[in-house]
Backbone bond lengths (Angstrom), bond angles and torsions (degrees), N, CA, C in turn:
res aa  C-N    CA-C-N  psi(-1)  N-CA   C-N-CA  omega(-1)  CA-C   N-CA-C  phi
1 M - - - 1.415 - - 1.523 108.71 -
2 S 1.290 122.05 159.03 1.365 122.16 -173.35 1.526 111.63 -115.34
3 A 1.306 116.39 179.85 1.491 121.15 179.84 1.530 106.24 -60.46
4 G 1.294 118.18 150.14 1.425 122.62 179.20 1.550 111.93 99.36
5 V 1.337 118.83 -0.45 1.499 120.47 -173.10 1.556 104.02 -68.78
6 S 1.339 123.08 -22.92 1.438 124.04 -178.03 1.510 112.01 -61.07
7 A 1.344 117.89 -15.93 1.468 120.84 174.67 1.533 111.15 -68.32
8 R 1.351 116.73 -17.00 1.435 122.04 179.55 1.542 105.79 -82.29
9 V 1.315 117.33 135.56 1.330 127.26 168.11 1.534 113.94 -106.32
10 L 1.280 116.54 118.40 1.462 123.62 -169.24 1.612 109.21 -118.07
11 S 1.301 111.97 137.54 1.528 119.18 174.18 1.545 104.02 -72.78
12 I 1.330 117.21 168.47 1.366 125.63 176.09 1.581 111.15 -67.62
13 D 1.254 117.61 -35.89 1.453 121.37 170.33 1.473 113.94 -62.44
14 E 1.321 121.35 -43.57 1.364 126.84 172.64 1.519 113.19 -59.85
15 L 1.320 118.38 -44.32 1.408 121.45 174.88 1.456 113.99 -63.57
16 K 1.276 118.44 -40.40 1.496 119.52 177.46 1.537 113.34 -60.98
17 R 1.354 118.66 -29.18 1.422 117.88 171.88 1.526 117.66 -74.26
18 L 1.320 114.05 -6.01 1.495 121.64 178.28 1.524 111.43 -96.03
19 I 1.424 118.07 -3.82 1.467 119.54 -178.91 1.534 110.06 -53.98
20 G 1.336 120.41 134.55 1.394 122.81 -178.66 1.468 117.04 91.70
21 Q 1.264 116.40 -10.16 1.508 122.05 -174.03 1.438 114.79 -109.29
22 E 1.319 121.30 148.48 1.429 122.60 171.78 1.564 105.79 -72.98
23 V 1.317 111.41 128.18 1.552 119.32 -171.63 1.566 110.29 -103.27
24 G 1.294 114.74 -27.56 1.550 115.13 -175.24 1.545 111.36 -167.24
25 V 1.332 112.54 154.31 1.397 120.89 176.00 1.543 107.42 -135.78
26 S 1.339 111.12 131.98 1.522 114.02 -176.11 1.475 110.57 -81.09
27 S 1.359 115.92 173.85 1.404 120.76 169.84 1.580 110.50 -76.53
28 W 1.299 119.99 174.43 1.494 123.70 -178.87 1.508 109.90 -78.77
29 Y 1.332 119.06 141.41 1.435 124.93 172.06 1.484 109.64 -119.14
30 R 1.333 115.49 122.87 1.471 117.83 174.89 1.532 113.49 -75.05
31 V 1.338 117.22 132.70 1.480 122.61 179.16 1.516 105.44 -106.42
32 D 1.201 120.62 81.39 1.477 126.47 -174.70 1.509 107.44 -86.83
33 Q 1.352 116.84 169.83 1.474 117.89 179.63 1.504 116.79 -64.69
34 A 1.314 113.01 -30.94 1.540 120.02 174.81 1.500 108.64 -57.99
35 R 1.254 121.98 -46.37 1.446 128.54 -177.54 1.520 107.66 -63.63
36 I 1.395 115.34 -46.61 1.463 118.88 -176.64 1.502 110.39 -65.83
37 D 1.423 118.28 -42.11 1.417 121.14 176.45 1.557 113.66 -60.08
38 R 1.346 114.64 -41.29 1.448 118.13 -179.95 1.542 109.14 -63.68
39 F 1.286 120.99 -41.52 1.423 128.29 178.01 1.491 111.38 -64.49
40 A 1.363 118.85 -39.61 1.409 122.83 175.79 1.648 111.56 -66.21
41 D 1.294 114.40 -33.74 1.490 116.94 177.06 1.488 109.15 -71.39
42 V 1.315 120.88 -43.22 1.498 123.39 -177.34 1.490 108.94 -64.56
43 T 1.345 117.46 -41.51 1.456 118.97 -171.94 1.557 112.81 -96.37
44 E 1.310 114.67 -4.19 1.520 123.68 -177.46 1.545 111.07 57.30
45 D 1.322 110.58 32.28 1.497 118.54 173.07 1.436 111.13 -101.33
46 H 1.238 122.21 93.65 1.564 121.97 -174.73 1.488 109.91 -114.02
47 Q 1.346 115.36 39.02 1.465 117.00 178.91 1.563 109.81 -63.14
48 F 1.273 117.38 140.51 1.472 120.75 -170.74 1.455 114.86 -56.01
49 I 1.334 125.23 -28.94 1.375 124.53 177.10 1.425 114.67 -63.60
50 H 1.324 119.55 -16.72 1.501 126.90 174.51 1.519 115.64 -96.01
51 V 1.305 116.80 -35.05 1.482 116.81 -169.09 1.568 115.61 -124.28
52 D 1.252 119.75 -8.77 1.429 121.33 179.94 1.528 114.30 -116.92
53 A 1.356 113.87 94.43 1.436 125.56 -173.64 1.534 112.71 -50.98
54 E 1.335 114.06 -46.19 1.499 122.92 -173.02 1.620 106.01 -63.54
55 Q 1.286 113.73 -52.34 1.494 118.28 -173.48 1.531 108.83 -73.60
56 A 1.252 117.64 -35.05 1.531 121.03 176.23 1.477 113.25 -67.72
57 S 1.343 116.47 -29.19 1.415 117.47 176.26 1.503 117.59 -63.48
58 R 1.376 117.49 -13.31 1.451 120.72 -177.04 1.619 109.23 -101.89
59 T 1.370 113.12 11.89 1.477 119.50 178.65 1.495 106.63 -98.95
60 P 1.372 115.46 166.54 1.552 116.39 174.48 1.491 115.36 -60.43
61 F 1.343 117.66 -15.82 1.480 121.03 175.32 1.505 111.28 -76.36
62 G 1.303 121.03 -24.28 1.494 121.21 177.50 1.528 112.73 80.40
63 G 1.141 119.47 0.87 1.520 123.01 -179.27 1.542 111.00 173.41
64 T 1.299 116.07 -169.41 1.463 119.99 179.68 1.480 110.36 -75.10
65 I 1.324 110.32 150.12 1.483 119.15 175.04 1.520 113.82 -126.22
66 A 1.361 116.51 158.93 1.487 120.91 177.99 1.509 106.85 -69.47
67 H 1.306 116.96 150.09 1.469 123.69 161.65 1.497 110.66 -59.33
68 G 1.354 119.94 133.76 1.428 122.98 173.95 1.514 109.02 -51.28
69 F 1.252 118.77 -40.86 1.477 122.24 -178.66 1.492 112.13 -70.19
70 L 1.289 120.72 -30.44 1.461 124.87 173.48 1.557 106.23 -61.26
71 T 1.370 115.88 -50.89 1.483 117.65 -179.45 1.525 110.91 -60.91
72 L 1.289 117.89 -43.75 1.385 123.57 178.98 1.576 112.26 -60.91
73 S 1.360 117.52 -42.88 1.414 119.47 177.43 1.494 118.17 -61.09
74 L 1.366 115.49 -23.22 1.512 118.96 179.38 1.536 110.47 -73.13
75 L 1.353 119.24 -8.81 1.417 119.27 175.02 1.604 112.22 -58.69
76 S 1.362 115.92 -32.16 1.365 115.54 -179.50 1.470 116.41 -58.47
77 A 1.415 110.36 -49.35 1.433 120.19 -178.45 1.573 110.75 -67.72
78 M 1.300 111.76 -40.92 1.435 114.60 178.57 1.590 116.15 -68.02
79 G 1.283 111.78 -37.34 1.507 119.48 173.06 1.538 111.91 -60.93
80 Q 1.344 115.15 -46.66 1.471 122.27 -177.38 1.574 105.19 -58.58
81 E 1.265 117.39 -37.55 1.492 121.11 -175.38 1.535 109.50 -79.88
82 A 1.353 121.50 -40.70 1.389 122.71 -165.57 1.529 118.14 -104.07
83 Q 1.349 113.75 -18.02 1.491 116.16 -178.57 1.532 109.92 -95.34
84 P 1.306 117.62 144.74 1.417 121.08 179.65 1.550 112.14 -67.06
85 S 1.270 116.13 155.82 1.439 122.54 175.81 1.536 107.53 -81.17
86 V 1.366 113.92 151.40 1.455 120.92 -177.90 1.566 105.40 -101.84
87 A 1.423 108.07 122.84 1.468 116.05 -178.58 1.536 110.25 -60.41
88 G 1.299 119.63 134.75 1.443 126.48 172.55 1.508 111.43 78.40
89 A 1.307 120.37 16.09 1.404 122.04 179.69 1.535 110.45 -82.05
90 Q 1.301 113.52 134.11 1.478 120.00 178.92 1.546 107.62 -86.13
91 M 1.336 112.66 -39.58 1.516 121.16 177.04 1.535 109.65 -161.83
92 G 1.321 113.50 154.97 1.478 120.02 174.84 1.532 107.40 -123.30
93 I 1.340 117.40 149.31 1.429 121.22 175.66 1.543 112.10 -134.83
94 N 1.264 113.59 158.08 1.500 121.54 172.81 1.575 102.17 -74.23
95 Y 1.274 118.38 123.16 1.436 120.71 -179.06 1.497 109.42 -108.35
96 G 1.346 121.07 -1.73 1.419 122.57 174.19 1.447 115.93 120.69
97 F 1.349 117.13 -160.95 1.406 122.29 -171.61 1.594 106.46 -141.54
98 D 1.330 113.62 137.80 1.499 117.67 169.21 1.470 112.63 -88.24
99 R 1.311 117.59 -25.24 1.529 116.94 179.99 1.592 101.70 -164.49
100 I 1.342 109.71 147.45 1.468 120.06 179.01 1.553 103.66 -146.29
101 R 1.289 116.96 130.52 1.426 125.75 174.53 1.525 111.29 -131.91
102 F 1.339 112.08 125.33 1.431 116.63 176.72 1.480 108.16 -95.76
103 L 1.353 122.04 111.71 1.414 128.19 -166.90 1.451 115.16 -101.15
104 H 1.279 121.33 -28.75 1.478 123.61 -176.00 1.538 109.58 -154.69
105 P 1.359 117.88 134.96 1.448 120.79 -175.08 1.583 106.65 -68.82
106 V 1.365 111.54 148.19 1.460 118.75 170.23 1.551 109.79 -99.75
107 K 1.325 115.01 112.63 1.471 114.59 -176.21 1.586 110.54 -80.67
108 A 1.234 114.03 150.49 1.421 121.79 178.81 1.571 108.91 -48.12
109 G 1.320 116.03 130.44 1.489 120.43 -179.20 1.463 117.38 94.59
110 Q 1.359 118.14 -16.18 1.426 122.11 178.13 1.491 111.52 -74.14
111 K 1.368 116.13 161.84 1.428 123.89 178.22 1.552 106.68 -111.65
112 V 1.347 114.17 145.56 1.416 123.03 176.99 1.479 112.39 -129.95
113 R 1.326 117.03 156.87 1.463 119.62 175.58 1.544 105.26 -146.68
114 G 1.432 113.80 160.09 1.457 120.94 -179.31 1.562 111.57 -103.72
115 R 1.267 115.49 146.29 1.437 120.06 171.59 1.531 107.40 -126.42
116 F 1.290 116.66 139.90 1.490 119.70 -167.30 1.551 108.08 -130.26
117 A 1.305 118.72 116.67 1.420 120.16 172.97 1.599 104.71 -114.07
118 L 1.333 114.14 138.83 1.442 119.27 -178.89 1.497 109.27 -84.42
119 A 1.343 116.83 117.48 1.506 121.63 -176.83 1.542 109.93 -92.67
120 R 1.261 119.39 -43.76 1.523 123.46 -177.50 1.487 111.70 -147.83
121 V 1.301 113.15 157.75 1.510 123.01 171.82 1.410 103.70 -136.32
122 I 1.343 117.50 118.05 1.456 123.43 -172.19 1.611 108.74 -120.11
123 D 1.260 116.28 121.69 1.510 120.55 174.04 1.551 103.64 -85.03
124 E 1.465 111.17 101.04 1.513 117.65 -178.27 1.545 112.13 -66.26
125 R 1.341 110.75 -50.88 1.514 119.77 -175.19 1.509 103.60 -164.03
126 P 1.334 117.21 167.28 1.467 117.98 178.28 1.516 113.38 -49.74
127 G 1.384 120.09 125.89 1.397 121.15 178.03 1.550 116.20 85.43
128 E 1.338 116.56 -0.71 1.435 119.99 176.05 1.513 112.37 -132.77
129 V 1.366 112.49 133.79 1.441 113.51 -179.31 1.607 103.63 -141.92
130 D 1.361 112.30 141.16 1.435 120.41 178.36 1.550 110.21 -108.77
131 L 1.356 113.47 134.49 1.468 121.69 175.62 1.496 106.58 -110.47
132 H 1.353 113.26 128.21 1.566 118.15 179.40 1.506 102.78 -110.19
133 W 1.382 110.47 127.47 1.415 117.73 -178.70 1.484 110.39 -116.75
134 Q 1.350 116.87 140.17 1.462 123.35 166.00 1.495 105.08 -91.61
135 A 1.326 113.91 106.70 1.459 117.89 -178.72 1.498 112.30 -111.32
136 T 1.325 110.71 136.73 1.494 119.56 -179.87 1.556 109.00 -126.40
137 I 1.319 116.65 132.50 1.442 119.77 177.28 1.600 103.43 -105.85
138 E 1.253 116.61 112.17 1.507 124.36 177.12 1.549 106.17 -87.85
139 I 1.354 111.39 150.90 1.393 122.74 172.86 1.533 109.81 -109.49
140 D 1.318 120.54 128.71 1.435 127.24 -178.36 1.513 109.54 -56.28
141 G 1.268 120.64 118.66 1.472 123.97 176.90 1.484 115.61 88.90
142 E 1.308 120.61 -1.45 1.529 125.28 -179.28 1.466 108.83 -107.85
143 K 1.297 115.39 144.45 1.469 123.26 175.22 1.580 111.83 -73.36
144 R 1.350 114.29 -39.50 1.428 117.58 -178.86 1.478 112.20 -95.48
145 P 1.350 117.47 144.81 1.488 119.34 -179.56 1.536 111.08 -79.55
146 A 1.245 118.01 154.59 1.452 123.87 176.48 1.506 111.55 -63.46
147 L 1.284 118.37 -42.41 1.531 120.86 174.35 1.493 113.19 -159.03
148 K 1.293 116.04 164.27 1.375 125.08 176.16 1.605 103.19 -134.83
149 A 1.417 111.83 138.94 1.397 117.52 -177.23 1.483 111.49 -143.25
150 D 1.317 120.34 148.01 1.414 122.46 166.08 1.527 107.92 -102.32
151 W 1.225 113.29 106.11 1.551 124.14 -169.70 1.481 114.64 -106.76
152 L 1.320 118.21 131.79 1.442 123.85 -177.54 1.474 107.81 -111.15
153 N 1.383 114.96 133.47 1.463 123.36 167.87 1.490 108.69 -124.13
154 R 1.310 114.04 138.73 1.538 121.53 179.57 1.546 106.12 -112.56
155 F 1.389 112.97 134.68 1.393 121.03 177.06 1.565 109.24 -116.26
156 Y 1.272 114.45 140.17 1.426 120.62 174.23 1.577 107.49 -106.36
157 L 1.316 112.02 119.53 1.484 115.36 -174.99 1.541 110.84 -95.41
158 A 1.349 112.55 154.01 1.479 119.87 178.72 1.570 108.89 -69.55
159 Q 1.252 111.07 137.69 1.454 113.60 178.79 1.586 106.19 -96.24
160 D 1.305 122.67 168.46 1.387 127.01 -174.47 1.594 109.10 -49.74
161 G 1.272 116.24 128.85 1.470 117.51 -178.84 1.463 118.74 94.88
162 E 1.376 116.40 -24.09 1.438 118.95 177.43 1.514 112.56 -82.89
163 R 1.283 109.94 152.73 1.487 119.92 174.39 1.524 112.12 -59.68
164 Q 1.285 115.82 124.81 1.528 116.81 -179.19 1.498 114.35 -102.40
165 T 1.282 116.49 142.16 1.386 123.66 177.52 1.514 108.84 -137.12
166 A 1.307 120.22 179.72 1.478 120.54 178.66 1.493 108.37 -124.20
167 C 1.322 120.47 131.77 1.492 122.02 178.42 1.512 105.43 -114.23
């Protein structure tokens, strides 16, 4: 599937039929030095490999690289773009991760995109459903991905008589 899949609104039963399949791919996001610098300021992580091009050029990376957490944080935007909406959802939240692995650095100026395969759909209790995603962030032109993560989203569904929206 391609970017824009989030325009689709799927029921829980439709989502369950997609388990084990890639459901969406985001567009490319450029991770330039300005983005890295802003992230460093927000998180107060100014380690030289992220913000000092001259010093970072003498490392095995050959230049500055994005923070792993910056790359991870892009999953939210990528998922919003590439994952389908859940029919009847009042709201959705980031419920956490079961596993995250940073596999390859993202060099300043590279582009990344997210791929999302639906691993599990769990009816937690009436009105709550968890979607478990196998998320991969690819780097344009690299064989190895930047990261792989098992990502959990929880959705709160409208009960009878409540206003329904899609998240």
